C-alpha positions in Angstrom: 0.2 -0.3 -0.2 3.1 2.6 0.5 4.1 2.1 -3.3 0.4 3.0 -4.1 1.0 6.1 -1.8 -1.0 5.3 1.2 -0.1 5.3 4.3 -1.5 4.2 7.6 -3.2 6.2 10.0 -5.2 5.2 12.9 -7.6 6.3 14.6 -9.6 6.2 18.6 -13.7 5.4 18.0 -15.8 4.8 20.7 -16.3 1.2 22.2 -20.1 0.4 20.7 -19.9 -2.7 22.6 -19.4 -0.7 26.4 -22.2 -1.1 28.7 -22.6 2.7 29.0 -22.7 3.2 25.2 -26.1 3.8 24.0 -27.0 5.5 27.2 -23.8 8.0 26.5 -25.2 8.1 23.2 -29.0 9.0 24.8 -27.2 11.6 26.9 -25.5 12.9 24.3 -28.5 13.7 22.1 -30.8 15.5 25.0 -28.5 17.4 25.4 -28.4 18.4 21.9 -32.5 18.6 21.5 -32.2 21.0 24.8 -29.5 23.2 23.9 -30.8 24.4 20.4 -30.4 28.0 20.9 -26.6 27.6 21.9 -26.1 25.1 18.8 -27.1 28.3 16.5 -25.1 30.6 18.4 -22.0 28.6 18.4 -22.8 28.3 14.5 -23.0 32.0 13.8 -20.0 32.6 15.9 -17.5 30.4 13.7 -19.6 31.6 11.0 -18.7 35.7 11.9 -14.7 34.2 12.7 -14.1 32.6 9.4 -11.1 33.5 7.7 -11.8 33.4 3.6 -10.3 36.2 2.3 -8.2 34.9 -1.0 -10.4 31.6 -1.6 -11.9 31.3 -4.6 -15.1 28.9 -5.0 
């Protein structure tokens, strides 16, 4: 694969087999739903803070 120009990359991902995985997914989902306005604020801030000067489309 290296000869093909590829390199190995390792990633750590959540263990979906962990006993508390489903509960943590639910907790985070409920937190996200409860904070929809906060999410909009963060996205608006990120949009205002971006620097795209000199980029072309």
